[in-house]
N, CA and C atoms of all chains as a GROMACS GRO file, in nm:
protein
  639
    1MET      N    1  10.022  12.342  15.572
    1MET     CA    2  10.069  12.400  15.637
    1MET      C    3  10.211  12.521  15.583
    2ASN      N    4  10.276  12.556  15.616
    2ASN     CA    5  10.331  12.678  15.540
    2ASN      C    6  10.474  12.632  15.598
    3PHE      N    7  10.547  12.700  15.487
    3PHE     CA    8  10.692  12.662  15.445
    3PHE      C    9  10.753  12.802  15.376
    4LYS      N   10  10.860  12.843  15.427
    4LYS     CA   11  10.930  12.953  15.353
    4LYS      C   12  11.037  12.949  15.250
    5TYR      N   13  11.019  13.034  15.117
    5TYR     CA   14  11.095  13.020  14.996
    5TYR      C   15  11.212  13.032  15.128
    6ARG      N   16  11.332  12.884  15.040
    6ARG     CA   17  11.446  12.954  15.056
    6ARG      C   18  11.561  13.013  15.013
    7LYS      N   19  11.671  13.108  15.066
    7LYS     CA   20  11.777  13.186  15.024
    7LYS      C   21  11.881  13.097  14.932
    8PHE      N   22  11.892  13.162  14.835
    8PHE     CA   23  11.992  13.012  14.776
    8PHE      C   24  12.110  13.103  14.717
    9PRO      N   25  12.274  13.072  14.676
    9PRO     CA   26  12.382  13.126  14.636
    9PRO      C   27  12.281  13.137  14.464
   10LEU      N   28  12.373  13.281  14.412
   10LEU     CA   29  12.393  13.344  14.296
   10LEU      C   30  12.425  13.405  14.225
   11ASP      N   31  12.533  13.336  14.135
   11ASP     CA   32  12.649  13.469  14.079
   11ASP      C   33  12.578  13.533  14.005
   12SER      N   34  12.571  13.641  14.077
   12SER     CA   35  12.522  13.802  14.016
   12SER      C   36  12.558  13.815  13.842
   13LYS      N   37  12.693  13.807  13.828
   13LYS     CA   38  12.726  13.837  13.684
   13LYS      C   39  12.597  13.710  13.602
   14ASN      N   40  12.563  13.624  13.641
   14ASN     CA   41  12.489  13.546  13.562
   14ASN      C   42  12.336  13.574  13.588
   15SER      N   43  12.266  13.672  13.558
   15SER     CA   44  12.155  13.743  13.612
   15SER      C   45  12.140  13.842  13.611
   16SER      N   46  11.990  13.886  13.553
   16SER     CA   47  11.940  13.980  13.530
   16SER      C   48  11.963  14.170  13.592
   17ASN      N   49  11.989  14.097  13.706
   17ASN     CA   50  12.018  14.263  13.744
   17ASN      C   51  12.139  14.217  13.885
   18LEU      N   52  12.260  14.273  13.867
   18LEU     CA   53  12.397  14.263  13.897
   18LEU      C   54  12.420  14.263  14.081
   19ASN      N   55  12.323  14.324  14.125
   19ASN     CA   56  12.300  14.336  14.232
   19ASN      C   57  12.226  14.247  14.311
   20LYS      N   58  12.173  14.128  14.266
   20LYS     CA   59  12.100  14.029  14.342
   20LYS      C   60  12.198  13.978  14.400
   21LYS      N   61  12.202  13.913  14.550
   21LYS     CA   62  12.295  13.792  14.583
   21LYS      C   63  12.242  13.620  14.552
   22PHE      N   64  12.131  13.649  14.581
   22PHE     CA   65  12.051  13.538  14.599
   22PHE      C   66  11.923  13.498  14.554
   23ALA      N   67  11.912  13.338  14.531
   23ALA     CA   68  11.754  13.348  14.449
   23ALA      C   69  11.675  13.285  14.535
   24LEU      N   70  11.561  13.329  14.537
   24LEU     CA   71  11.436  13.246  14.634
   24LEU      C   72  11.386  13.164  14.598
   25ARG      N   73  11.417  13.052  14.634
   25ARG     CA   74  11.321  12.945  14.567
   25ARG      C   75  11.206  12.859  14.663
   26PRO      N   76  11.091  12.812  14.598
   26PRO     CA   77  11.045  12.709  14.670
   26PRO      C   78  11.074  12.559  14.684
   27VAL      N   79  11.153  12.561  14.817
   27VAL     CA   80  11.273  12.462  14.838
   27VAL      C   81  11.194  12.416  14.975
   28ILE      N   82  11.194  12.297  14.975
   28ILE     CA   83  11.130  12.224  15.135
   28ILE      C   84  11.215  12.100  15.192
   29GLN      N   85  11.214  12.087  15.324
   29GLN     CA   86  11.268  11.987  15.327
   29GLN      C   87  11.184  11.876  15.356
   30ILE      N   88  11.193  11.728  15.308
   30ILE     CA   89  11.141  11.612  15.309
   30ILE      C   90  11.209  11.508  15.382
   31ASP      N   91  11.173  11.418  15.439
   31ASP     CA   92  11.198  11.368  15.528
   31ASP      C   93  11.167  11.178  15.534
   32PHE      N   94  11.300  11.132  15.525
   32PHE     CA   95  11.289  10.973  15.474
   32PHE      C   96  11.307  10.924  15.669
   33ASP      N   97  11.206  10.826  15.659
   33ASP     CA   98  11.249  10.753  15.846
   33ASP      C   99  11.356  10.634  15.755
   34SER      N  100  11.423  10.606  15.864
   34SER     CA  101  11.474  10.432  15.851
   34SER      C  102  11.540  10.436  16.022
   35LYS      N  103  11.605  10.354  16.009
   35LYS     CA  104  11.624  10.242  16.174
   35LYS      C  105  11.742  10.366  16.224
   36ASN      N  106  11.808  10.399  16.165
   36ASN     CA  107  11.955  10.484  16.263
   36ASN      C  108  11.906  10.647  16.255
   37GLY      N  109  11.761  10.674  16.188
   37GLY     CA  110  11.778  10.821  16.246
   37GLY      C  111  11.706  10.871  16.081
   38GLY      N  112  11.708  10.816  15.997
   38GLY     CA  113  11.642  10.866  15.881
   38GLY      C  114  11.759  11.006  15.870
   39PHE      N  115  11.710  11.030  15.715
   39PHE     CA  116  11.770  11.208  15.718
   39PHE      C  117  11.658  11.292  15.626
   40GLY      N  118  11.684  11.433  15.592
   40GLY     CA  119  11.622  11.494  15.537
   40GLY      C  120  11.652  11.536  15.388
   41TYR      N  121  11.570  11.566  15.311
   41TYR     CA  122  11.632  11.638  15.176
   41TYR      C  123  11.558  11.702  15.086
   42LEU      N  124  11.656  11.839  15.083
   42LEU     CA  125  11.596  11.946  14.987
   42LEU      C  126  11.525  11.916  14.840
   43VAL      N  127  11.408  11.919  14.845
   43VAL     CA  128  11.332  11.944  14.729
   43VAL      C  129  11.299  12.090  14.649
   44LEU      N  130  11.291  12.096  14.561
   44LEU     CA  131  11.230  12.218  14.510
   44LEU      C  132  11.084  12.209  14.408
   45ILE      N  133  11.017  12.287  14.484
   45ILE     CA  134  10.855  12.239  14.431
   45ILE      C  135  10.839  12.261  14.252
   46ASP      N  136  10.816  12.226  14.160
   46ASP     CA  137  10.845  12.236  14.036
   46ASP      C  138  10.714  12.254  13.994
   47SER      N  139  10.658  12.380  13.940
   47SER     CA  140  10.485  12.304  13.908
   47SER      C  141  10.512  12.270  13.728
   48GLY      N  142  10.618  12.295  13.666
   48GLY     CA  143  10.667  12.269  13.521
   48GLY      C  144  10.721  12.144  13.501
   49ALA      N  145  10.749  12.061  13.650
   49ALA     CA  146  10.757  11.951  13.620
   49ALA      C  147  10.668  11.844  13.585
   50ASP      N  148  10.674  11.687  13.525
   50ASP     CA  149  10.574  11.585  13.512
   50ASP      C  150  10.596  11.553  13.594
   51TYR      N  151  10.694  11.462  13.656
   51TYR     CA  152  10.716  11.413  13.787
   51TYR      C  153  10.772  11.469  13.853
   52CYS      N  154  10.819  11.374  13.973
   52CYS     CA  155  10.919  11.397  14.091
   52CYS      C  156  11.040  11.267  14.079
   53VAL      N  157  11.152  11.394  14.049
   53VAL     CA  158  11.250  11.302  14.019
   53VAL      C  159  11.348  11.324  14.115
   54PHE      N  160  11.405  11.266  14.154
   54PHE     CA  161  11.567  11.260  14.236
   54PHE      C  162  11.660  11.205  14.222
   55HIS      N  163  11.778  11.272  14.300
   55HIS     CA  164  11.918  11.217  14.259
   55HIS      C  165  11.888  11.082  14.300
   56SER      N  166  11.968  11.003  14.176
   56SER     CA  167  11.978  10.855  14.239
   56SER      C  168  12.075  10.795  14.343
   57GLU      N  169  12.103  10.922  14.419
   57GLU     CA  170  12.225  10.884  14.540
   57GLU      C  171  12.095  10.892  14.677
   58ILE      N  172  11.990  10.920  14.676
   58ILE     CA  173  11.908  10.966  14.743
   58ILE      C  174  11.816  10.791  14.762
   59GLY      N  175  11.827  10.734  14.628
   59GLY     CA  176  11.720  10.599  14.616
   59GLY      C  177  11.813  10.467  14.715
   60GLU      N  178  11.931  10.481  14.639
   60GLU     CA  179  12.033  10.400  14.688
   60GLU      C  180  12.031  10.416  14.852
   61ARG      N  181  12.051  10.541  14.939
   61ARG     CA  182  12.058  10.532  15.078
   61ARG      C  183  11.940  10.470  15.117
   62LEU      N  184  11.791  10.492  14.972
   62LEU     CA  185  11.667  10.387  15.060
   62LEU      C  186  11.665  10.243  15.008
   63GLY      N  187  11.770  10.238  14.959
   63GLY     CA  188  11.836  10.062  14.945
   63GLY      C  189  11.713  10.021  14.814
   64LEU      N  190  11.717  10.105  14.734
   64LEU     CA  191  11.618  10.074  14.628
   64LEU      C  192  11.766  10.039  14.501
   65ASP      N  193  11.686   9.926  14.446
   65ASP     CA  194  11.778   9.879  14.300
   65ASP      C  195  11.720   9.956  14.215
   66ILE      N  196  11.789  10.099  14.139
   66ILE     CA  197  11.746  10.189  14.080
   66ILE      C  198  11.696  10.170  13.968
   67ARG      N  199  11.793  10.108  13.869
   67ARG     CA  200  11.785  10.016  13.762
   67ARG      C  201  11.646   9.933  13.732
   68LYS      N  202  11.608   9.870  13.817
   68LYS     CA  203  11.511   9.793  13.862
   68LYS      C  204  11.350   9.830  13.823
   69GLY      N  205  11.372   9.964  13.824
   69GLY     CA  206  11.220  10.064  13.809
   69GLY      C  207  11.210  10.079  13.680
   70LYS      N  208  11.052  10.119  13.651
   70LYS     CA  209  11.008  10.130  13.500
   70LYS      C  210  11.123  10.262  13.433
   71GLU      N  211  11.147  10.235  13.288
   71GLU     CA  212  11.245  10.360  13.303
   71GLU      C  213  11.155  10.446  13.266
   72LEU      N  214  11.222  10.556  13.299
   72LEU     CA  215  11.183  10.752  13.198
   72LEU      C  216  11.278  10.787  13.129
   73THR      N  217  11.258  10.826  13.019
   73THR     CA  218  11.296  10.967  12.943
   73THR      C  219  11.259  11.067  12.950
   74PHE      N  220  11.337  11.148  13.039
   74PHE     CA  221  11.219  11.324  13.029
   74PHE      C  222  11.361  11.400  12.978
   75TYR      N  223  11.312  11.536  12.952
   75TYR     CA  224  11.356  11.615  12.880
   75TYR      C  225  11.348  11.755  12.983
   76GLY      N  226  11.449  11.817  13.003
   76GLY     CA  227  11.417  11.920  13.026
   76GLY      C  228  11.467  12.057  12.959
   77THR      N  229  11.496  12.176  12.960
   77THR     CA  230  11.505  12.266  12.908
   77THR      C  231  11.589  12.271  12.744
   78SER      N  232  11.672  12.241  12.792
   78SER     CA  233  11.793  12.201  12.690
   78SER      C  234  11.755  12.098  12.589
   79GLY      N  235  11.593  12.038  12.586
   79GLY     CA  236  11.547  11.923  12.491
   79GLY      C  237  11.691  11.814  12.467
   80GLU      N  238  11.776  11.762  12.587
   80GLU     CA  239  11.836  11.675  12.597
   80GLU      C  240  11.781  11.580  12.632
   81ALA      N  241  11.750  11.453  12.578
   81ALA     CA  242  11.722  11.363  12.638
   81ALA      C  243  11.766  11.299  12.767
   82GLN      N  244  11.696  11.281  12.908
   82GLN     CA  245  11.756  11.157  13.082
   82GLN      C  246  11.727  11.086  13.070
   83LYS      N  247  11.779  10.992  13.137
   83LYS     CA  248  11.686  10.864  13.192
   83LYS      C  249  11.691  10.894  13.321
   84ALA      N  250  11.561  10.831  13.416
   84ALA     CA  251  11.550  10.776  13.525
   84ALA      C  252  11.433  10.706  13.593
   85TYR      N  253  11.417  10.618  13.680
   85TYR     CA  254  11.405  10.518  13.693
   85TYR      C  255  11.281  10.490  13.798
   86PHE      N  256  11.134  10.489  13.787
   86PHE     CA  257  11.041  10.518  13.860
   86PHE      C  258  11.030  10.385  13.980
   87HIS      N  259  11.044  10.458  14.086
   87HIS     CA  260  11.026  10.334  14.226
   87HIS      C  261  10.928  10.417  14.326
   88THR      N  262  10.798  10.326  14.362
   88THR     CA  263  10.733  10.416  14.446
   88THR      C  264  10.797  10.420  14.624
   89ILE      N  265  10.800  10.456  14.668
   89ILE     CA  266  10.847  10.509  14.806
   89ILE      C  267  10.757  10.622  14.889
   90GLU      N  268  10.791  10.629  14.990
   90GLU     CA  269  10.719  10.677  15.144
   90GLU      C  270  10.828  10.765  15.167
   91PHE      N  271  10.788  10.908  15.201
   91PHE     CA  272  10.853  11.045  15.248
   91PHE      C  273  10.749  11.078  15.326
   92LYS      N  274  10.838  11.228  15.424
   92LYS     CA  275  10.707  11.278  15.494
   92LYS      C  276  10.714  11.421  15.427
   93VAL      N  277  10.579  11.509  15.428
   93VAL     CA  278  10.556  11.638  15.395
   93VAL      C  279  10.533  11.703  15.534
   94GLY      N  280  10.623  11.743  15.618
   94GLY     CA  281  10.591  11.855  15.703
   94GLY      C  282  10.531  11.742  15.804
   95GLY      N  283  10.591  11.623  15.825
   95GLY     CA  284  10.531  11.540  15.921
   95GLY      C  285  10.413  11.441  15.861
   96ILE      N  286  10.363  11.487  15.743
   96ILE     CA  287  10.272  11.394  15.713
   96ILE      C  288  10.324  11.311  15.615
   97ILE      N  289  10.299  11.143  15.622
   97ILE     CA  290  10.350  11.040  15.553
   97ILE      C  291  10.277  11.046  15.424
   98HIS      N  292  10.375  11.061  15.337
   98HIS     CA  293  10.303  11.084  15.198
   98HIS      C  294  10.394  10.943  15.071
   99HIS      N  295  10.290  10.877  14.983
   99HIS     CA  296  10.331  10.817  14.927
   99HIS      C  297  10.288  10.831  14.771
  100ALA      N  298  10.413  10.815  14.697
  100ALA     CA  299  10.434  10.843  14.561
  100ALA      C  300  10.525  10.783  14.472
  101GLU      N  301  10.510  10.846  14.336
  101GLU     CA  302  10.586  10.738  14.227
  101GLU      C  303  10.745  10.848  14.208
  102VAL      N  304  10.835  10.815  14.191
  102VAL     CA  305  10.967  10.891  14.222
  102VAL      C  306  11.035  10.831  14.147
  103ALA      N  307  11.090  10.910  14.011
  103ALA     CA  308  11.196  10.901  13.902
  103ALA      C  309  11.277  10.902  13.978
  104PHE      N  310  11.404  10.798  13.976
  104PHE     CA  311  11.532  10.875  14.045
  104PHE      C  312  11.621  10.858  13.967
  105SER      N  313  11.736  10.914  13.892
  105SER     CA  314  11.809  10.961  13.831
  105SER      C  315  11.955  11.018  13.795
  106TYR      N  316  12.071  10.970  13.778
  106TYR     CA  317  12.187  10.954  13.759
  106TYR      C  318  12.237  11.088  13.697
  107GLU      N  319  12.159  11.151  13.630
  107GLU     CA  320  12.229  11.290  13.626
  107GLU      C  321  12.159  11.395  13.602
  108MET      N  322  12.188  11.408  13.750
  108MET     CA  323  12.109  11.512  13.823
  108MET      C  324  12.183  11.598  13.920
  109LYS      N  325  12.315  11.561  13.880
  109LYS     CA  326  12.446  11.649  13.920
  109LYS      C  327  12.482  11.767  13.951
  110LYS      N  328  12.420  11.813  13.810
  110LYS     CA  329  12.463  11.990  13.834
  110LYS      C  330  12.292  12.052  13.900
  111LEU      N  331  12.198  11.966  13.958
  111LEU     CA  332  12.125  11.991  14.082
  111LEU      C  333  12.129  12.000  14.189
  112ALA      N  334  12.067  12.118  14.262
  112ALA     CA  335  12.119  12.117  14.394
  112ALA      C  336  12.012  11.988  14.444
  113TYR      N  337  11.927  12.048  14.401
  113TYR     CA  338  11.767  11.947  14.475
  113TYR      C  339  11.656  11.869  14.364
  114GLY      N  340  11.610  11.787  14.492
  114GLY     CA  341  11.527  11.699  14.376
  114GLY      C  342  11.368  11.792  14.339
  115ILE      N  343  11.322  11.702  14.268
  115ILE     CA  344  11.226  11.798  14.212
  115ILE      C  345  11.083  11.736  14.256
  116LEU      N  346  10.959  11.821  14.268
  116LEU     CA  347  10.870  11.771  14.335
  116LEU      C  348  10.798  11.803  14.207
  117GLY      N  349  10.694  11.722  14.152
  117GLY     CA  350  10.605  11.760  14.016
  117GLY      C  351  10.494  11.750  13.989
  118GLN      N  352  10.441  11.751  13.902
  118GLN     CA  353  10.278  11.711  13.851
  118GLN      C  354  10.244  11.579  13.935
  119ASP      N  355  10.284  11.493  13.888
  119ASP     CA  356  10.237  11.349  13.947
  119ASP      C  357  10.317  11.332  14.057
  120GLY      N  358  10.262  11.235  14.129
  120GLY     CA  359  10.318  11.260  14.237
  120GLY      C  360  10.378  11.410  14.382
  121PHE      N  361  10.324  11.473  14.335
  121PHE     CA  362  10.258  11.543  14.456
  121PHE      C  363  10.182  11.673  14.419
  122PHE      N  364  10.208  11.693  14.325
  122PHE     CA  365  10.076  11.810  14.278
  122PHE      C  366   9.936  11.766  14.245
  123ASP      N  367   9.901  11.625  14.248
  123ASP     CA  368   9.818  11.579  14.267
  123ASP      C  369   9.754  11.501  14.392
  124LYS      N  370   9.846  11.528  14.470
  124LYS     CA  371   9.822  11.541  14.595
  124LYS      C  372   9.799  11.634  14.706
  125TRP      N  373   9.843  11.743  14.679
  125TRP     CA  374   9.864  11.862  14.746
  125TRP      C  375   9.817  11.983  14.672
  126ASN      N  376   9.730  12.094  14.744
  126ASN     CA  377   9.736  12.214  14.681
  126ASN      C  378   9.791  12.267  14.699
  127ILE      N  379   9.898  12.371  14.613
  127ILE     CA  380  10.002  12.459  14.672
  127ILE      C  381  10.000  12.577  14.624
  128LYS      N  382  10.019  12.638  14.700
  128LYS     CA  383  10.057  12.839  14.700
  128LYS      C  384  10.100  12.846  14.694
  129PHE      N  385  10.205  12.978  14.562
  129PHE     CA  386  10.274  13.033  14.602
  129PHE      C  387  10.296  13.155  14.662
  130GLU      N  388  10.342  13.203  14.703
  130GLU     CA  389  10.332  13.371  14.775
  130GLU      C  390  10.497  13.391  14.789
  131LEU      N  391  10.472  13.446  14.637
  131LEU     CA  392  10.691  13.510  14.647
  131LEU      C  393  10.686  13.622  14.727
  132ASN      N  394  10.582  13.727  14.717
  132ASN     CA  395  10.572  13.832  14.793
  132ASN      C  396  10.561  13.812  14.981
  133LYS      N  397  10.516  13.707  14.983
  133LYS     CA  398  10.545  13.697  15.135
  133LYS      C  399  10.646  13.579  15.178
  134GLU      N  400  10.736  13.535  15.036
  134GLU     CA  401  10.806  13.433  15.081
  134GLU      C  402  10.763  13.314  15.158
  135ASN      N  403  10.621  13.282  15.100
  135ASN     CA  404  10.603  13.186  15.178
  135ASN      C  405  10.502  13.104  15.070
  136ILE      N  406  10.511  12.945  15.082
  136ILE     CA  407  10.466  12.851  15.050
  136ILE      C  408  10.331  12.792  15.106
  137GLU      N  409  10.212  12.787  15.086
  137GLU     CA  410  10.070  12.712  15.157
  137GLU      C  411  10.062  12.591  15.102
  138ILE      N  412  10.090  12.469  15.174
  138ILE     CA  413  10.054  12.341  15.123
  138ILE      C  414   9.935  12.270  15.211
  139LYS      N  415   9.834  12.283  15.124
  139LYS     CA  416   9.737  12.150  15.196
  139LYS      C  417   9.717  12.028  15.156
  140GLU      N  418   9.694  11.901  15.200
  140GLU     CA  419   9.673  11.777  15.157
  140GLU      C  420   9.526  11.753  15.080
  141ILE      N  421   9.539  11.701  14.963
  141ILE     CA  422   9.378  11.710  14.886
  141ILE      C  423   9.365  11.629  14.960
  142ILE      N  424   9.242  11.623  15.006
  142ILE     CA  425   9.158  11.495  15.088
  142ILE      C  426   9.056  11.456  15.001
  143HIS      N  427   9.050  11.312  14.938
  143HIS     CA  428   8.946  11.228  14.876
  143HIS      C  429   8.843  11.219  14.928
  144ARG      N  430   8.712  11.241  14.939
  144ARG     CA  431   8.609  11.185  15.018
  144ARG      C  432   8.531  11.110  14.923
  145LYS      N  433   8.507  10.983  15.000
  145LYS     CA  434   8.425  10.880  14.872
  145LYS      C  435   8.259  10.947  14.873
  146MET      N  436  10.100  12.862  16.172
  146MET     CA  437  10.241  12.744  16.244
  146MET      C  438  10.308  12.878  16.197
  147LYS      N  439  10.365  12.937  16.246
  147LYS     CA  440  10.493  13.007  16.260
  147LYS      C  441  10.685  12.949  16.168
  148THR      N  442  10.667  12.981  16.067
  148THR     CA  443  10.786  12.904  16.026
  148THR      C  444  10.942  13.025  15.994
  149LYS      N  445  11.034  12.976  15.953
  149LYS     CA  446  11.168  13.022  15.983
  149LYS      C  447  11.194  13.015  15.819
  150VAL      N  448  11.272  13.142  15.815
  150VAL     CA  449  11.329  13.158  15.692
  150VAL      C  450  11.514  13.170  15.702
  151TYR      N  451  11.480  13.010  15.576
  151TYR     CA  452  11.641  12.981  15.626
  151TYR      C  453  11.752  13.060  15.436
  152ASP      N  454  11.846  13.100  15.481
  152ASP     CA  455  11.929  13.200  15.428
  152ASP      C  456  12.019  13.095  15.395
  153LEU      N  457  12.045  13.070  15.287
  153LEU     CA  458  12.165  12.932  15.245
  153LEU      C  459  12.232  13.001  15.162
  154SER      N  460  12.217  13.166  15.122
  154SER     CA  461  12.342  13.197  15.037
  154SER      C  462  12.426  13.211  15.047
  155LYS      N  463  12.490  13.263  15.200
  155LYS     CA  464  12.618  13.223  15.216
  155LYS      C  465  12.710  13.106  15.244
  156THR      N  466  12.604  13.044  15.346
  156THR     CA  467  12.666  12.920  15.385
  156THR      C  468  12.726  12.824  15.270
  157LEU      N  469  12.626  12.795  15.170
  157LEU     CA  470  12.632  12.704  15.021
  157LEU      C  471  12.713  12.735  14.950
  158LYS      N  472  12.748  12.873  14.960
  158LYS     CA  473  12.873  12.948  14.833
  158LYS      C  474  12.962  12.879  14.837
  159LYS      N  475  13.038  12.817  14.994
  159LYS     CA  476  13.215  12.834  14.996
  159LYS      C  477  13.210  12.635  14.953
  160TYR      N  478  13.066  12.597  14.866
  160TYR     CA  479  13.077  12.436  14.822
  160TYR      C  480  13.099  12.426  14.703
  161SER      N  481  13.116  12.354  14.602
  161SER     CA  482  13.120  12.319  14.498
  161SER      C  483  13.096  12.162  14.444
  162ASN      N  484  13.014  12.097  14.419
  162ASN     CA  485  13.024  11.961  14.326
  162ASN      C  486  13.016  11.892  14.466
  163VAL      N  487  12.968  11.879  14.562
  163VAL     CA  488  12.940  11.777  14.635
  163VAL      C  489  12.836  11.763  14.717
  164TRP      N  490  12.812  11.667  14.806
  164TRP     CA  491  12.716  11.621  14.881
  164TRP      C  492  12.726  11.700  15.050
  165LEU      N  493  12.618  11.795  15.088
  165LEU     CA  494  12.619  11.862  15.171
  165LEU      C  495  12.534  11.792  15.281
  166ALA      N  496  12.587  11.814  15.416
  166ALA     CA  497  12.450  11.730  15.520
  166ALA      C  498  12.448  11.869  15.614
  167LEU      N  499  12.310  11.894  15.636
  167LEU     CA  500  12.250  11.971  15.708
  167LEU      C  501  12.236  12.003  15.870
  168ASP      N  502  12.270  12.061  15.922
  168ASP     CA  503  12.220  12.032  16.062
  168ASP      C  504  12.032  12.060  16.029
  169PRO      N  505  11.956  11.966  16.074
  169PRO     CA  506  11.790  12.048  16.057
  169PRO      C  507  11.734  12.149  16.108
  170THR      N  508  11.834  12.190  16.251
  170THR     CA  509  11.753  12.291  16.257
  170THR      C  510  11.789  12.437  16.257
  171THR      N  511  11.944  12.439  16.219
  171THR     CA  512  12.012  12.607  16.219
  171THR      C  513  12.048  12.570  16.029
  172MET      N  514  12.067  12.474  15.947
  172MET     CA  515  12.068  12.456  15.856
  172MET      C  516  12.237  12.489  15.829
  173ARG      N  517  12.303  12.473  15.944
  173ARG     CA  518  12.413  12.475  15.885
  173ARG      C  519  12.506  12.308  15.850
  174VAL      N  520  12.622  12.331  15.776
  174VAL     CA  521  12.657  12.265  15.730
  174VAL      C  522  12.736  12.146  15.775
  175VAL      N  523  12.713  12.070  15.838
  175VAL     CA  524  12.822  11.988  15.927
  175VAL      C  525  12.894  11.893  15.892
  176ALA      N  526  12.867  11.802  15.706
  176ALA     CA  527  12.976  11.728  15.705
  176ALA      C  528  12.983  11.780  15.518
  177ALA      N  529  13.075  11.766  15.461
  177ALA     CA  530  13.067  11.784  15.281
  177ALA      C  531  13.163  11.660  15.223
  178GLY      N  532  13.097  11.635  15.124
  178GLY     CA  533  13.167  11.512  15.062
  178GLY      C  534  13.165  11.475  14.937
  179LYS      N  535  13.177  11.383  14.867
  179LYS     CA  536  13.145  11.327  14.705
  179LYS      C  537  13.040  11.194  14.734
  180LYS      N  538  13.016  11.171  14.854
  180LYS     CA  539  12.927  11.000  14.885
  180LYS      C  540  12.829  11.081  14.965
  181THR      N  541  12.688  10.981  14.934
  181THR     CA  542  12.577  11.071  15.025
  181THR      C  543  12.569  10.970  15.134
  182GLU      N  544  12.652  10.874  15.141
  182GLU     CA  545  12.654  10.784  15.262
  182GLU      C  546  12.755  10.807  15.357
  183SER      N  547  12.880  10.837  15.315
  183SER     CA  548  12.992  10.958  15.408
  183SER      C  549  12.977  11.035  15.486
  184VAL      N  550  12.920  11.125  15.354
  184VAL     CA  551  12.841  11.221  15.452
  184VAL      C  552  12.710  11.196  15.531
  185LEU      N  553  12.677  11.137  15.542
  185LEU     CA  554  12.518  11.113  15.620
  185LEU      C  555  12.605  11.029  15.733
  186SER      N  556  12.711  10.967  15.745
  186SER     CA  557  12.741  10.837  15.870
  186SER      C  558  12.861  10.986  15.924
  187ASP      N  559  12.953  11.081  15.852
  187ASP     CA  560  12.994  11.180  15.978
  187ASP      C  561  12.896  11.274  16.022
  188ALA      N  562  12.812  11.296  15.961
  188ALA     CA  563  12.708  11.389  16.034
  188ALA      C  564  12.656  11.319  16.160
  189LYS      N  565  12.610  11.160  16.131
  189LYS     CA  566  12.541  11.106  16.258
  189LYS      C  567  12.675  11.094  16.373
  190ARG      N  568  12.808  11.099  16.342
  190ARG     CA  569  12.884  11.033  16.419
  190ARG      C  570  12.922  11.197  16.489
  191ILE      N  571  12.935  11.275  16.446
  191ILE     CA  572  12.897  11.411  16.540
  191ILE      C  573  12.772  11.442  16.606
  192GLY      N  574  12.692  11.361  16.606
  192GLY     CA  575  12.536  11.400  16.704
  192GLY      C  576  12.446  11.468  16.598
  193VAL      N  577  12.456  11.468  16.472
  193VAL     CA  578  12.328  11.535  16.430
  193VAL      C  579  12.211  11.391  16.380
  194SER      N  580  12.149  11.368  16.417
  194SER     CA  581  12.063  11.252  16.422
  194SER      C  582  11.973  11.231  16.292
  195HIS      N  583  11.913  11.353  16.265
  195HIS     CA  584  11.881  11.375  16.093
  195HIS      C  585  11.900  11.478  16.038
  196PRO      N  586  12.019  11.457  15.955
  196PRO     CA  587  12.107  11.530  15.883
  196PRO      C  588  11.989  11.556  15.745
  197VAL      N  589  11.981  11.657  15.672
  197VAL     CA  590  11.963  11.706  15.534
  197VAL      C  591  12.063  11.749  15.479
  198LEU      N  592  11.950  11.618  15.392
  198LEU     CA  593  12.141  11.652  15.219
  198LEU      C  594  12.071  11.708  15.127
  199THR      N  595  12.144  11.790  15.072
  199THR     CA  596  12.121  11.844  14.994
  199THR      C  597  12.254  11.873  14.892
  200ARG      N  598  12.299  11.905  14.731
  200ARG     CA  599  12.378  11.919  14.690
  200ARG      C  600  12.472  12.031  14.665
  201ALA      N  601  12.550  12.048  14.646
  201ALA     CA  602  12.631  12.198  14.624
  201ALA      C  603  12.638  12.180  14.456
  202PRO      N  604  12.646  12.224  14.347
  202PRO     CA  605  12.630  12.197  14.258
  202PRO      C  606  12.762  12.273  14.179
  203LYS      N  607  12.834  12.236  14.041
  203LYS     CA  608  12.944  12.304  14.031
  203LYS      C  609  12.958  12.440  14.071
  204ASP      N  610  12.830  12.519  13.963
  204ASP     CA  611  12.809  12.629  13.970
  204ASP      C  612  12.675  12.713  13.995
  205TYR      N  613  12.662  12.838  14.061
  205TYR     CA  614  12.530  12.853  14.096
  205TYR      C  615  12.495  12.920  13.983
  206GLY      N  616  12.433  12.862  13.858
  206GLY     CA  617  12.394  12.916  13.760
  206GLY      C  618  12.221  12.980  13.818
  207ALA      N  619  12.145  13.033  13.733
  207ALA     CA  620  12.018  13.033  13.760
  207ALA      C  621  11.934  12.922  13.674
  208TYR      N  622  11.794  12.874  13.767
  208TYR     CA  623  11.722  12.802  13.733
  208TYR      C  624  11.589  12.830  13.670
  209ILE      N  625  11.584  12.742  13.502
  209ILE     CA  626  11.474  12.756  13.462
  209ILE      C  627  11.448  12.601  13.437
  210LEU      N  628  11.372  12.537  13.507
  210LEU     CA  629  11.356  12.406  13.489
  210LEU      C  630  11.237  12.374  13.450
  211SER      N  631  11.214  12.235  13.368
  211SER     CA  632  11.074  12.222  13.307
  211SER      C  633  11.089  12.091  13.269
  212ILE      N  634  11.005  11.978  13.366
  212ILE     CA  635  11.053  11.848  13.302
  212ILE      C  636  10.906  11.772  13.230
  213SER      N  637  10.982  11.699  13.145
  213SER     CA  638  10.834  11.658  13.033
  213SER      C  639  10.887  11.488  13.072
   0.00000   0.00000   0.00000
């Protein structure tokens, strides 16, 4: 299935190009089902991330007791240690049900989206980034017995 | 499968440090607030049955992410 890159606001003063008005990012919508209709959530496909990490508020909406999950200490480019807690959850990618271990963090307020990383996403889907076409092609990896 | 490009660069710029609920078809902001619970319920109250959550960060900086 194909998804389009999305355009997000960018402070042109904080960019290599003063004329740049937006950032193109491989951000897709994933979906959670629930009795009252569920909700979607925007996530960045990040090949540099070891794990999937979502905002703690999303876990709370899914009814998780966040801190009961296995603790993860993770590091971003600043090198500062941050905490998150793993839970196994279900969500849909383009309508296809996906199960993954996702770490939920209380320290993501500066980020707009959740993160889909290597464990939990890239290990289950083949992803082709085509920035020139503003397209992301995602194919589920079928494990044959 | 034909897909649509969503340009959120102007829509989201008006918001800072809040959660947003977007209409899943138009990607327009239908509710904004500090808590996901109230943002979702506000969106559903006005008839958006499956709102899409995202955060408007305090500043729209460049992203250079890597998590290990």
